[in-house]
C-alpha positions as CSV (number, residue, x, y, z in Angstrom):
1,M,0.0,0.0,0.0
2,P,1.5,3.4,-0.9
3,P,2.1,5.9,1.9
4,A,-0.6,8.3,2.7
5,S,-0.2,11.7,0.9
6,R,0.6,14.7,3.1
7,I,0.4,18.5,2.9
8,T,3.8,19.6,1.9
9,A,3.6,23.4,1.7
10,V,1.4,26.4,2.5
11,E,2.4,29.0,0.0
12,T,1.3,32.7,0.3
13,H,1.1,35.6,-2.2
14,D,0.4,39.3,-1.7
15,I,-1.6,40.1,-4.8
16,R,-2.9,43.6,-5.5
17,F,-4.8,45.0,-8.5
18,P,-4.7,48.8,-9.1
19,T,-8.5,49.3,-9.3
20,S,-8.2,52.7,-7.7
21,R,-7.0,54.1,-11.0
22,D,-10.5,54.0,-12.5
23,L,-12.3,54.3,-9.1
24,D,-13.7,50.8,-9.5
25,G,-15.0,49.8,-6.1
26,S,-15.2,53.4,-4.7
27,D,-17.7,54.1,-2.0
28,A,-18.3,56.6,0.8
29,M,-15.9,54.9,3.2
30,N,-13.3,53.5,0.7
31,P,-12.7,56.2,-2.0
32,D,-9.6,54.6,-3.5
33,P,-9.6,50.8,-3.1
34,D,-7.1,48.5,-4.8
35,Y,-8.8,45.1,-4.8
36,S,-6.4,42.6,-3.3
37,A,-6.0,39.0,-2.3
38,A,-4.0,37.6,0.5
39,Y,-3.6,34.3,-1.4
40,V,-2.8,30.8,-0.2
41,V,-1.9,27.6,-2.0
42,V,-2.0,24.3,-0.1
43,R,0.3,21.9,-1.8
44,T,0.4,18.1,-1.4
45,D,2.5,15.1,-2.5
46,D,-0.5,13.1,-3.8
47,P,0.0,11.4,-7.1
48,D,-2.3,13.8,-9.0
49,R,-0.6,16.8,-7.5
50,H,-3.9,18.4,-6.4
51,E,-3.6,21.8,-4.8
52,G,-6.0,23.8,-2.7
53,H,-6.4,27.6,-3.4
54,G,-8.0,30.2,-1.2
55,F,-7.7,33.8,-0.2
56,A,-8.7,36.6,2.1
57,F,-10.0,39.8,0.3
58,T,-8.6,43.2,1.2
59,I,-8.5,46.6,-0.5
60,G,-4.7,47.2,-0.6
61,R,-2.7,48.4,2.4
62,G,-2.7,45.7,5.1
63,N,-2.7,42.9,2.6
64,D,0.9,42.1,3.8
65,V,-0.4,41.7,7.3
66,Q,-3.2,39.4,6.2
67,T,-0.7,37.3,4.2
68,A,1.5,37.1,7.2
69,A,-1.4,35.8,9.3
70,I,-2.1,33.1,6.7
71,A,1.6,32.1,6.7
72,A,1.5,31.8,10.5
73,L,-0.8,28.8,10.1
74,R,1.8,26.7,8.2
75,P,2.9,24.7,11.3
76,Y,-0.7,23.6,11.8
77,L,-0.9,22.1,8.3
78,V,2.4,21.1,6.8
79,G,3.0,17.4,7.3
80,R,-0.7,16.5,7.9
81,P,-2.2,13.5,6.2
82,V,-4.4,14.8,3.4
83,E,-7.1,12.2,3.4
84,A,-7.7,12.3,7.2
85,T,-7.6,16.1,7.3
86,L,-10.2,16.4,4.5
87,A,-12.4,13.7,5.9
88,D,-12.8,15.7,9.1
89,M,-13.3,19.3,8.0
90,G,-15.3,20.0,11.1
91,G,-12.4,18.9,13.2
92,I,-9.7,21.0,11.5
93,W,-12.0,24.0,11.7
94,R,-12.4,23.6,15.4
95,E,-8.7,22.9,15.9
96,L,-7.7,26.2,14.2
97,V,-10.5,28.4,15.6
98,H,-10.3,27.1,19.1
99,D,-6.5,27.1,19.4
100,S,-6.1,29.1,22.6
101,Q,-3.2,31.3,21.4
102,L,-4.7,32.0,18.0
103,R,-8.0,32.6,19.6
104,W,-6.5,35.3,21.9
105,L,-6.0,37.4,18.8
106,G,-9.8,37.6,18.2
107,P,-11.5,35.8,19.5
108,E,-13.2,34.7,16.3
109,K,-12.8,38.0,14.4
110,G,-10.3,40.1,12.6
111,V,-7.1,39.3,10.7
112,M,-6.5,35.8,12.2
113,H,-10.1,34.7,11.8
114,M,-10.0,35.7,8.1
115,A,-6.6,33.9,7.7
116,I,-8.2,30.7,9.0
117,G,-11.1,31.3,6.6
118,A,-8.6,31.5,3.7
119,V,-7.0,28.2,4.7
120,I,-10.3,26.4,5.4
121,N,-11.6,27.5,1.9
122,A,-8.3,26.2,0.3
123,L,-8.8,22.9,2.0
124,W,-12.4,22.7,0.7
125,D,-11.1,23.6,-2.8
126,L,-8.6,20.7,-2.4
127,R,-11.3,18.3,-1.3
128,A,-13.7,19.2,-4.1
129,K,-10.9,18.9,-6.7
130,R,-10.0,15.4,-5.4
131,A,-13.7,14.5,-5.5
132,G,-13.9,15.7,-9.1
133,L,-16.9,18.0,-8.2
134,P,-17.6,21.7,-8.0
135,L,-17.9,22.6,-4.3
136,W,-21.6,23.4,-4.5
137,Q,-22.3,19.9,-5.7
138,L,-19.9,18.3,-3.2
139,L,-21.7,20.0,-0.3
140,S,-25.1,19.4,-1.7
141,R,-24.5,15.6,-1.8
142,L,-23.4,15.3,1.8
143,T,-25.9,13.7,4.2
144,P,-27.6,15.8,6.8
145,E,-25.4,14.2,9.4
146,E,-22.2,15.0,7.5
147,I,-23.3,18.6,7.1
148,V,-24.3,19.1,10.7
149,D,-20.9,17.7,11.8
150,L,-19.2,20.7,10.0
151,V,-21.0,23.2,12.2
152,D,-19.6,24.5,15.5
153,F,-22.7,25.1,17.7
154,R,-20.8,26.9,20.5
155,Y,-22.6,30.2,21.2
156,L,-25.5,29.3,18.9
157,T,-27.7,26.9,20.9
158,D,-29.9,29.6,22.3
159,A,-31.0,30.2,18.7
160,L,-30.1,27.0,16.7
161,T,-29.5,23.4,17.9
162,R,-28.1,20.4,16.3
163,D,-31.6,18.7,16.3
164,E,-33.1,21.8,14.6
165,V,-30.4,21.7,11.9
166,L,-31.0,18.0,11.2
167,L,-34.7,18.8,10.9
168,I,-34.1,21.6,8.4
169,L,-31.7,19.4,6.4
170,R,-33.9,16.4,6.4
171,R,-36.9,18.4,5.2
172,A,-34.7,19.6,2.3
173,E,-33.6,16.1,1.3
174,S,-36.7,15.6,-0.9
175,G,-36.1,17.2,-4.2
176,R,-32.4,17.7,-3.9
177,A,-31.7,16.1,-7.3
178,Q,-34.4,18.2,-9.0
179,R,-33.0,21.4,-7.5
180,E,-29.5,20.4,-8.6
181,D,-30.8,20.0,-12.1
182,E,-32.5,23.3,-11.9
183,I,-29.3,25.0,-11.0
184,L,-27.4,23.3,-13.9
185,R,-30.2,24.4,-16.3
186,S,-31.0,27.9,-15.2
187,G,-28.3,29.1,-12.8
188,Y,-29.0,31.5,-9.9
189,P,-30.3,35.1,-10.0
190,A,-27.7,37.9,-9.9
191,Y,-27.8,41.7,-9.2
192,T,-25.1,44.1,-10.2
193,T,-23.2,46.9,-8.4
194,S,-21.1,47.7,-11.5
195,P,-23.1,50.9,-12.3
196,G,-23.0,52.3,-8.8
197,W,-19.5,53.1,-7.7
198,L,-19.4,56.5,-6.0
199,G,-16.5,57.8,-8.1
200,Y,-18.3,57.4,-11.5
201,D,-19.6,60.5,-13.2
202,D,-23.2,60.9,-14.2
203,E,-22.8,59.9,-17.8
204,K,-21.0,56.7,-16.8
205,L,-23.8,56.0,-14.3
206,R,-26.4,56.4,-17.1
207,R,-24.5,54.2,-19.5
208,L,-23.9,51.4,-17.0
209,C,-27.5,51.4,-15.8
210,R,-28.7,51.1,-19.3
211,E,-26.3,48.2,-20.0
212,A,-27.3,46.4,-16.8
213,V,-31.0,46.5,-17.7
214,G,-30.2,45.3,-21.2
215,E,-28.2,42.4,-19.8
216,G,-31.1,41.2,-17.8
217,F,-30.4,42.4,-14.3
218,R,-33.5,43.1,-12.3
219,L,-31.8,44.8,-9.4
220,I,-28.9,47.3,-9.4
221,K,-27.1,48.8,-6.4
222,L,-25.7,52.3,-5.9
223,K,-23.2,53.5,-3.4
224,V,-24.4,56.4,-1.2
225,G,-23.5,58.3,1.9
226,A,-20.9,60.9,1.0
227,D,-23.3,63.8,0.1
228,L,-27.1,63.7,0.2
229,D,-27.6,66.0,-2.8
230,D,-25.3,63.9,-4.9
231,D,-27.1,60.7,-3.8
232,L,-30.5,62.2,-4.7
233,R,-29.2,63.3,-8.1
234,R,-27.7,59.9,-8.9
235,L,-30.8,58.0,-7.7
236,R,-32.9,60.2,-9.9
237,I,-30.7,59.4,-12.9
238,A,-30.7,55.7,-12.1
239,R,-34.5,55.6,-11.7
240,E,-35.1,57.5,-15.0
241,V,-32.8,55.1,-16.9
242,C,-34.1,51.9,-15.2
243,G,-37.7,52.7,-15.0
244,P,-40.2,51.6,-12.3
245,D,-39.9,47.9,-12.6
246,I,-36.1,47.5,-11.8
247,R,-35.3,47.3,-8.1
248,I,-32.7,49.8,-6.9
249,A,-30.8,49.1,-3.7
250,V,-28.3,51.5,-1.9
251,D,-25.2,50.8,0.1
252,A,-23.8,53.2,2.7
253,N,-20.8,51.1,3.6
254,Q,-21.2,51.8,7.4
255,R,-21.1,55.6,6.8
256,W,-23.8,56.8,9.2
257,D,-24.7,57.0,12.9
258,V,-28.1,55.6,13.6
259,P,-30.1,59.0,13.6
260,V,-28.3,60.2,10.5
261,A,-29.0,56.8,8.8
262,I,-32.7,57.1,9.5
263,E,-32.9,60.7,8.2
264,W,-30.8,60.1,5.1
265,I,-32.7,56.9,4.1
266,R,-36.1,58.7,4.5
267,A,-34.8,61.4,2.1
268,L,-33.9,58.7,-0.4
269,A,-37.3,56.9,0.0
270,P,-39.1,58.6,-2.9
271,Y,-36.9,56.7,-5.4
272,D,-38.4,53.4,-4.2
273,I,-35.3,51.9,-2.4
274,W,-35.4,48.1,-2.2
275,W,-32.8,47.8,0.6
276,V,-30.2,49.9,2.3
277,E,-27.0,48.0,2.9
278,E,-24.7,48.6,5.9
279,P,-26.4,51.7,7.2
280,T,-24.2,51.8,10.3
281,S,-21.4,49.9,12.0
282,P,-21.6,46.1,11.4
283,D,-21.1,45.6,15.1
284,D,-24.1,47.7,16.1
285,V,-26.8,45.0,16.4
286,L,-29.2,47.3,18.2
287,G,-28.5,50.1,15.9
288,H,-29.5,48.0,12.9
289,A,-32.7,47.0,14.6
290,T,-33.6,50.6,15.4
291,I,-32.9,51.6,11.8
292,A,-34.9,48.7,10.4
293,K,-38.0,49.6,12.5
294,A,-37.7,53.3,11.6
295,I,-37.4,53.0,7.8
296,A,-39.8,50.2,7.1
297,P,-41.0,49.2,4.6
298,I,-37.5,49.8,3.2
299,R,-35.4,46.8,4.1
300,V,-32.0,46.5,5.8
301,A,-29.3,44.3,4.5
302,T,-25.9,43.7,6.1
303,G,-23.2,41.1,6.2
304,E,-20.0,41.7,4.3
305,H,-18.2,43.0,7.4
306,V,-20.1,41.0,10.0
307,Q,-17.2,39.2,11.8
308,N,-18.8,35.9,12.8
309,R,-21.8,33.7,13.1
310,I,-22.5,35.0,16.6
311,V,-23.2,38.6,15.5
312,F,-25.4,37.2,12.7
313,K,-27.3,35.2,15.3
314,Q,-28.0,38.3,17.3
315,M,-29.1,40.3,14.3
316,L,-31.5,37.6,13.3
317,Q,-32.8,37.2,16.9
318,I,-33.7,40.9,17.2
319,G,-35.1,41.3,13.7
320,A,-32.4,43.7,12.4
321,L,-32.1,42.2,8.9
322,S,-34.4,41.6,6.0
323,Y,-31.5,40.3,3.9
324,L,-28.4,38.5,5.1
325,Q,-25.3,39.2,3.1
326,L,-22.7,36.6,4.0
327,D,-19.2,36.9,2.6
328,A,-17.1,34.0,1.5
329,A,-13.8,35.5,2.9
330,R,-14.8,37.5,6.0
331,V,-15.6,34.7,8.5
332,A,-13.7,31.4,9.0
333,G,-14.5,29.8,5.7
334,V,-17.1,27.4,4.4
335,N,-17.9,25.8,7.7
336,E,-18.9,29.0,9.4
337,N,-20.8,30.1,6.4
338,I,-22.8,26.9,6.5
339,A,-23.7,27.8,10.1
340,I,-24.8,31.2,8.9
341,L,-26.9,29.7,6.1
342,L,-28.6,27.5,8.6
343,L,-29.3,30.4,11.0
344,A,-30.9,32.3,8.1
345,A,-33.0,29.3,7.3
346,K,-34.1,29.0,10.9
347,F,-35.3,32.6,11.0
348,G,-36.7,32.7,7.4
349,V,-34.4,35.5,6.2
350,P,-33.2,35.3,2.5
351,V,-29.5,35.2,1.9
352,C,-28.1,37.5,-0.8
353,P,-24.3,37.2,-0.6
354,H,-21.9,40.0,-0.8
355,A,-19.4,39.7,-3.7
356,G,-17.6,42.0,-6.1
357,G,-14.2,42.1,-4.6
358,V,-11.5,40.1,-6.4
359,G,-12.6,36.4,-6.5
360,L,-15.6,36.8,-4.2
361,C,-18.1,36.3,-7.0
362,E,-16.3,33.1,-7.9
363,L,-16.7,31.8,-4.3
364,V,-20.2,32.9,-3.2
365,Q,-22.0,31.3,-6.1
366,H,-21.1,27.9,-4.6
367,L,-22.6,28.8,-1.3
368,S,-25.9,30.1,-2.7
369,M,-26.3,27.1,-5.0
370,F,-25.6,24.7,-2.1
371,D,-28.1,26.7,0.0
372,H,-30.8,26.3,-2.6
373,V,-30.2,22.5,-3.1
374,A,-29.7,21.4,0.5
375,I,-31.0,24.0,2.9
376,S,-33.4,26.8,1.9
377,T,-34.9,25.0,-1.2
378,S,-35.9,28.5,-2.5
379,M,-34.7,31.3,-4.7
380,Q,-37.5,33.6,-3.7
381,D,-36.1,37.1,-3.1
382,R,-32.6,35.7,-3.3
383,T,-29.8,37.0,-5.5
384,I,-26.0,37.1,-5.6
385,E,-24.1,40.3,-6.0
386,Y,-22.1,40.6,-9.3
387,V,-19.4,43.1,-10.3
388,D,-17.7,42.9,-13.6
389,H,-14.1,43.2,-12.4
390,L,-11.0,40.9,-12.4
391,H,-12.7,37.6,-13.4
392,E,-10.2,37.1,-16.2
393,H,-7.5,36.3,-13.6
394,F,-9.2,33.1,-12.5
395,E,-9.0,29.7,-14.2
396,D,-12.7,29.0,-13.6
397,P,-14.3,32.5,-13.8
398,V,-18.0,33.2,-13.2
399,V,-20.3,33.2,-16.1
400,I,-23.3,35.5,-16.2
401,R,-26.1,35.2,-18.7
402,H,-29.3,37.1,-18.8
403,G,-28.7,38.3,-15.3
404,R,-28.0,34.9,-13.7
405,Y,-24.9,33.1,-12.5
406,L,-24.5,29.9,-14.5
407,A,-23.5,26.9,-12.4
408,P,-19.8,26.2,-12.2
409,T,-19.0,22.7,-13.3
410,A,-15.2,22.5,-12.9
411,P,-13.9,20.6,-9.8
412,G,-13.1,22.9,-6.8
413,F,-14.2,26.2,-5.3
414,S,-13.4,28.3,-8.4
415,A,-10.6,30.0,-6.4
416,T,-7.6,29.1,-8.5
417,M,-5.9,32.2,-10.0
418,S,-3.8,31.9,-13.1
419,P,-0.1,31.7,-12.5
420,A,0.5,34.6,-14.9
421,S,-1.8,36.8,-12.9
422,I,-0.2,35.8,-9.6
423,Q,3.2,36.7,-11.1
424,A,2.1,40.0,-12.7
425,F,0.2,41.4,-9.7
426,T,2.3,40.2,-6.8
427,Y,3.1,43.3,-4.6
428,P,5.3,45.3,-4.9
429,E,6.1,44.3,-8.4
430,K,2.5,45.2,-9.7
431,P,2.4,47.6,-12.6
């Protein structure tokens, strides 16, 4: 019998794209972002030379710190048996997240938690590649018991228990094959933020809104929060171009205090706002609830900066969210996002993932498709963010057609960046 394959290296790269040159990604809090990836490759000595790829997303400065945090996890991984590690993804998640000295740096938030997320996502990419399946299908074909074993219920049991999760998953077992076929045939609804960056001039806003509607998107999102008069003008333009039947959401990127948020959103209300995203600090659970009550029927959406499943739990318990916007690279990877999907299912809140940053669209499509097949069983009021930036740097880029994500079919988590792009945009050698 050949020896068991082992993890031989955890390789990191500081990759930065100069998106600030054209103000792509600009918003009220981040006027000049350079979309960046603290990138990790988990290498093995298995005969097929499979690799796992993952990353944490940043917007430039600090990417070196995030990369160093990922590199600090090498001693936990190098030398591990591949098969045993991948067979117990719940176990490796708990080992990393619960390590007492790593935990002291959070706990369960910030740079170290995101680093663990990058590594966990890379391991899932490796497991899916070895299985010959895209991650969404790999997860969708796990048994309810296998899925529940991935979840850490610490801090959740006042809102979600193992028995409740098993009930949710067993209810969803019927029709899994049909929903998987539906995903393969029709994909998953998308919305676009590409027209809405705050640094774009009015003519570019008009043109991109027109193009988005022509491409089949039924919801667009605009950044707001820097200047109320500018926001009102830009919303007027967007509504004139899109007409009354296209949903328009806005995103304040945490810009406001609670009273200012309520006043500002009420001023924008005549333009039929579908949701307001991140109206205040992502840590302010009570603030979100206060805003949600005051601005109804306009909805509140938050998630890209929510640091863990525990804060999501509290927001759901208090009714602070109409839409939950999980992020593939903010929390500790696939396992924690499964817990968040299950919390959303328990509370009946639709999940509309945050994406847009480099590689995030590639990742979150897998989570939403898995959610549809194995957890929520619904696409009602559910949509994935899409931004048309930097997909060409990935070997398995997202495909959008008629305003929908087409299902990825290549094995893995769609996280593998092309070697040429890694070389060209590694900092500080970027152009």
